[in-house]
KOLMARSE-753906 format. One record per residue: z negated, x negated, y negated of N, C-alpha, C in turn; residue in three letters. Coordinates in steps of 0.2 Angstrom, whole numbers, plus 2048, in hexadecimal, padded with zeros to 3 digits. Example, Ala and Ser with C-alpha at 12.3 -4.5 7.8 and 13.67 -1.06 7.14 Angstrom:
<nodes>
7D9_7BE_81C_7D9_7C2_816_7D9_7BE_810_ALA
7DD_7C0_80B_7DC_7BC_805_7D9_7C0_800_SER
</nodes>
This chain:
<nodes>
23F_14A_4C0_23F_144_4C4_242_13E_4C0_UNK
23F_138_4C0_241_132_4BD_247_12F_4C0_UNK
24A_12B_4BB_250_128_4BE_24F_122_4C2_UNK
253_120_4C7_253_11A_4CB_259_116_4C9_UNK
257_111_4C5_25C_10C_4C2_25D_106_4C7_UNK
263_105_4C9_263_0FF_4CE_26A_0FB_4CD_UNK
26A_0F5_4CD_270_0F1_4CC_26F_0EA_4D0_UNK
270_0EB_4D6_26F_0E5_4DB_276_0E2_4DD_UNK
278_0DD_4DB_27E_0D9_4DD_27C_0D5_4E3_UNK
280_0D6_4E8_27F_0D3_4EE_286_0CF_4F1_UNK
285_0C9_4F3_28A_0C5_4F6_28A_0C5_4FD_UNK
28E_0C8_501_28E_0C9_508_293_0C4_50B_UNK
290_0C0_510_295_0BB_514_294_0BC_51B_UNK
299_0BD_51F_299_0BD_526_29F_0BB_529_UNK
29F_0B9_52F_2A5_0B6_533_2A7_0B9_539_UNK
2AD_0B7_53B_2AF_0BA_541_2AB_0B7_547_UNK
2AB_0BA_54D_2A7_0B7_552_2A9_0B1_554_UNK
2A5_0AC_555_2A6_0A5_556_2AB_0A2_551_UNK
2AB_0A5_54B_2AF_0A2_545_2B6_0A1_547_UNK
2B9_0A6_54B_2C0_0A6_54E_2C4_0A7_548_UNK
2CA_0A3_547_2CE_0A4_541_2D3_0A9_542_UNK
2D1_0B0_541_2D5_0B6_542_2D7_0B9_53C_UNK
2D4_0B8_537_2D6_0BB_530_2DC_0B8_52D_UNK
2E1_0BA_52F_2E8_0B7_52C_2EC_0BC_529_UNK
2F1_0B9_525_2F6_0BE_522_2FA_0C1_528_UNK
2FC_0C7_528_2FC_0CB_522_2F6_0D0_522_UNK
2F1_0CF_527_2EC_0D4_528_2E6_0D2_523_UNK
2E6_0CC_520_2E0_0C9_51C_2DF_0CE_516_UNK
2E4_0CF_512_2E3_0D3_50C_2E1_0DA_50D_UNK
2E5_0DD_513_2E3_0E4_515_2DC_0E4_517_UNK
2D9_0DF_51B_2D2_0DF_51D_2CE_0DF_517_UNK
2CF_0DB_512_2CB_0DB_50C_2CB_0E1_509_UNK
2D1_0E4_508_2D1_0EB_505_2CD_0F0_509_UNK
2CD_0F0_50F_2CA_0F5_514_2C2_0F4_513_UNK
2C0_0ED_513_2B9_0EC_512_2B7_0EF_50B_UNK
2BB_0EE_506_2B9_0F0_4FF_2B8_0F8_4FF_UNK
2BD_0FB_503_2BD_102_503_2B6_105_507_UNK
2B4_101_50C_2AE_103_50F_2A8_103_50A_UNK
2A8_0FD_507_2A2_0FC_501_2A3_102_4FC_UNK
2A8_103_4FA_2A9_109_4F5_2A7_10F_4F7_UNK
2A9_111_4FE_2A7_117_501_2A0_118_501_UNK
29C_113_502_295_113_502_291_112_4FB_UNK
295_113_4F6_293_112_4EF_290_10B_4EE_UNK
293_106_4F1_291_0FF_4F0_297_0FC_4ED_UNK
298_0FD_4E6_29E_0FB_4E2_2A0_0F4_4E4_UNK
2A6_0F3_4E6_2A8_0EC_4E8_2AB_0E9_4E2_UNK
2A9_0E3_4E1_2AC_0DF_4DC_2B1_0DA_4DE_UNK
2B0_0D7_4E4_2B5_0D2_4E7_2B4_0D2_4EE_UNK
2BA_0D1_4F2_2BA_0D0_4F9_2BF_0CA_4FA_UNK
2BD_0C5_4FE_2C1_0C0_500_2BF_0BC_506_UNK
2C1_0B7_507_2BF_0B3_50D_2C4_0AE_50F_UNK
2C4_0AC_515_2C8_0A7_518_2CA_0AA_51F_UNK
2CC_0A6_524_2CF_0A8_52A_2C9_0AA_52F_UNK
2C3_0A8_52E_2BE_0A9_532_2B8_0AD_52F_UNK
2B8_0AF_529_2B2_0B2_526_2B4_0B6_51F_UNK
2B0_0BA_51D_2B1_0BE_517_2AB_0BD_512_UNK
2AD_0BE_50C_2A8_0BE_507_2A9_0C5_503_UNK
2A3_0C9_502_2A4_0CF_4FE_29E_0CF_4F8_UNK
2A1_0D0_4F2_29C_0D1_4ED_29C_0D8_4EB_UNK
296_0DB_4EB_296_0E2_4EA_28F_0E4_4E7_UNK
28F_0EA_4E4_288_0EC_4E1_285_0F1_4E7_UNK
280_0EF_4E9_27C_0F3_4EE_27A_0F9_4EC_UNK
27C_0FF_4EF_27A_106_4ED_273_107_4EE_UNK
270_10A_4E9_269_10C_4EA_268_111_4F0_UNK
26D_114_4F3_26D_119_4F8_26E_116_4FF_UNK
270_10F_4FF_272_10C_506_26E_106_507_UNK
26B_105_50D_268_0FF_50F_26D_0FA_511_UNK
26B_0F4_50F_270_0EE_510_272_0EE_518_UNK
26D_0EF_51C_26F_0EF_523_274_0F4_525_UNK
274_0FA_522_278_100_523_27F_0FE_520_UNK
27F_0FB_51B_286_0F8_518_289_0F3_51C_UNK
285_0EF_51F_288_0EA_523_28B_0ED_52A_UNK
287_0F1_52D_289_0F5_533_28F_0F8_532_UNK
290_0FC_52C_296_100_52B_29C_0FB_52A_UNK
29B_0F5_526_2A0_0F1_525_2A3_0EE_52B_UNK
29F_0EB_52F_2A1_0E8_535_2A3_0EC_53A_UNK
2A0_0F2_53C_2A3_0F6_541_2A9_0F9_53F_UNK
2AA_0FC_539_2B0_100_538_2B6_0FB_537_UNK
2B5_0F5_534_2BA_0F0_533_2BC_0ED_53A_UNK
2B8_0EC_53E_2B9_0E9_545_2BE_0EE_549_UNK
2BC_0F5_548_2C0_0FA_54C_2C7_0FA_548_UNK
2C7_0FA_542_2CD_0FA_53E_2D2_0F5_540_UNK
2D0_0EE_540_2D4_0E9_541_2D7_0E9_548_UNK
2D3_0EB_54C_2D6_0EC_553_2DC_0F0_554_UNK
2DD_0F4_54F_2E3_0F9_54F_2E9_0F5_54C_UNK
2E8_0EF_54A_2EE_0EB_546_2F2_0E7_54B_UNK
2F0_0E7_551_2F4_0E3_556_2F0_0E0_55C_UNK
2F4_0DF_561_2F0_0DC_567_2ED_0D5_566_UNK
2EF_0D2_561_2EC_0CB_55F_2E5_0CC_55C_UNK
2E3_0D3_55A_2DC_0D4_558_2D8_0D8_55D_UNK
2DA_0D9_563_2D7_0DD_568_2D0_0DA_569_UNK
2CF_0D3_568_2C9_0D0_56A_2C5_0CE_563_UNK
2C7_0D2_55E_2C4_0D0_557_2BC_0D3_557_UNK
2B8_0CF_555_2B1_0D1_554_2AE_0CD_54F_UNK
2A9_0D0_54B_2A5_0CC_546_29F_0C9_549_UNK
29D_0C3_546_297_0C0_549_291_0C5_548_UNK
28C_0C4_54C_286_0C9_54C_283_0C9_545_UNK
282_0C3_542_27E_0C3_53C_282_0C3_536_UNK
27F_0C2_530_282_0C2_529_27D_0BF_524_UNK
280_0BD_51F_27C_0BB_519_27D_0C0_513_UNK
277_0C1_510_278_0C5_50A_273_0C2_505_UNK
276_0C0_4FF_273_0BD_4FA_274_0C0_4F3_UNK
26E_0C1_4F0_26E_0C4_4E9_271_0C0_4E4_UNK
275_0C3_4DF_278_0C0_4DA_276_0C2_4D3_UNK
274_0BD_4CF_272_0BF_4C8_278_0C2_4C4_UNK
277_0C7_4C0_27D_0C9_4BC_281_0C4_4B8_UNK
27D_0BF_4B6_281_0B9_4B2_285_0B5_4B7_UNK
284_0B6_4BE_288_0B2_4C2_28E_0B6_4C6_UNK
28E_0BC_4C4_293_0C0_4C7_29A_0BD_4C7_UNK
29C_0BB_4C1_2A3_0B9_4C0_2A4_0B2_4C4_UNK
29F_0AE_4C4_2A0_0A8_4C8_2A1_0AA_4CF_UNK
29D_0AE_4D2_29E_0B0_4D9_2A5_0B3_4DA_UNK
2A7_0B8_4D6_2AE_0BB_4D7_2B3_0B5_4D7_UNK
2B3_0B0_4D3_2B7_0AB_4D3_2B7_0A7_4D9_UNK
2B1_0A6_4DC_2B0_0A2_4E2_2B3_0A6_4E8_UNK
2B2_0AC_4E8_2B5_0B0_4ED_2BC_0B0_4ED_UNK
2BF_0B0_4E7_2C6_0B0_4E6_2CA_0AA_4E8_UNK
2C6_0A4_4E8_2C9_09E_4E9_2C7_09B_4F0_UNK
2C6_0A0_4F5_2C3_09E_4FC_2C9_099_4FF_UNK
2CF_09B_4FF_2D4_097_502_2D4_090_500_UNK
2D4_08F_4F9_2D3_088_4F6_2CD_085_4F8_UNK
2C7_088_4F8_2C1_086_4F9_2C0_083_500_UNK
2C3_086_505_2C3_084_50C_2C8_07F_50E_UNK
2CB_07C_509_2CF_076_50B_2CA_070_50B_UNK
2C5_071_507_2C0_06C_507_2B9_06C_50B_UNK
2B8_073_50D_2B1_074_510_2B2_07A_515_UNK
2B0_079_51B_2B1_07E_520_2AB_083_51F_UNK
2AC_089_523_2A7_08E_522_2A0_08D_524_UNK
29F_089_529_299_087_52B_295_083_526_UNK
298_07F_523_295_07B_51D_294_07F_517_UNK
298_084_516_298_088_510_291_08D_511_UNK
291_090_517_28C_094_519_285_091_519_UNK
284_08B_51C_27E_087_51C_27C_085_515_UNK
281_084_510_27F_082_509_27C_088_506_UNK
27F_08E_507_27C_094_505_275_095_507_UNK
274_094_50D_26D_095_510_268_090_50D_UNK
26A_08A_50B_266_085_508_265_087_501_UNK
26A_089_4FD_26A_08B_4F6_265_091_4F5_UNK
265_096_4FA_260_09B_4F9_25A_09A_4FD_UNK
259_094_4FF_253_092_503_251_097_508_UNK
256_099_50C_255_09D_512_253_099_518_UNK
24E_09B_51B_24B_098_521_250_09A_527_UNK
252_096_52B_256_098_531_256_093_536_UNK
258_095_53C_259_090_542_260_090_543_UNK
263_08A_543_26A_08A_543_26D_08D_54A_UNK
269_08C_54F_26C_08F_555_26E_096_555_UNK
26A_09A_551_26B_0A1_550_270_0A3_54B_UNK
271_09E_546_276_0A0_541_27D_0A2_543_UNK
27F_09F_548_286_09F_54A_287_0A4_550_UNK
282_0A8_552_284_0AC_557_287_0B3_555_UNK
</nodes>
């Protein structure tokens, strides 16, 4: 049987439901680690996880064994259940229904890692809504804004 050689870098972006600012210290770093662990357990080698109070960014290599939809389902469902164990303030924690997934050229990986690492600084100048719409425009994704935020 021939080899199946795959190297797909994917930048995942998704927010809390209604962009509620619920991802705060001390749970923020723990959540990022938990999300990275989910990726790694599915053989989607994580390179960087970060974000801000209302969303996360994940850069990983999509496994040849896992569909993107399955990865997203696992990330959102398991992390949502996990964070609810962290206190009553997270009892109503939910992720938005949708997500963004953008391919990354190997030559851009270091730039994306730096971008994800600097989310707190970045969001002093630009909110998540603007950031996400900029990504959709950059990647020429057709969308209806009414449905982007559900």
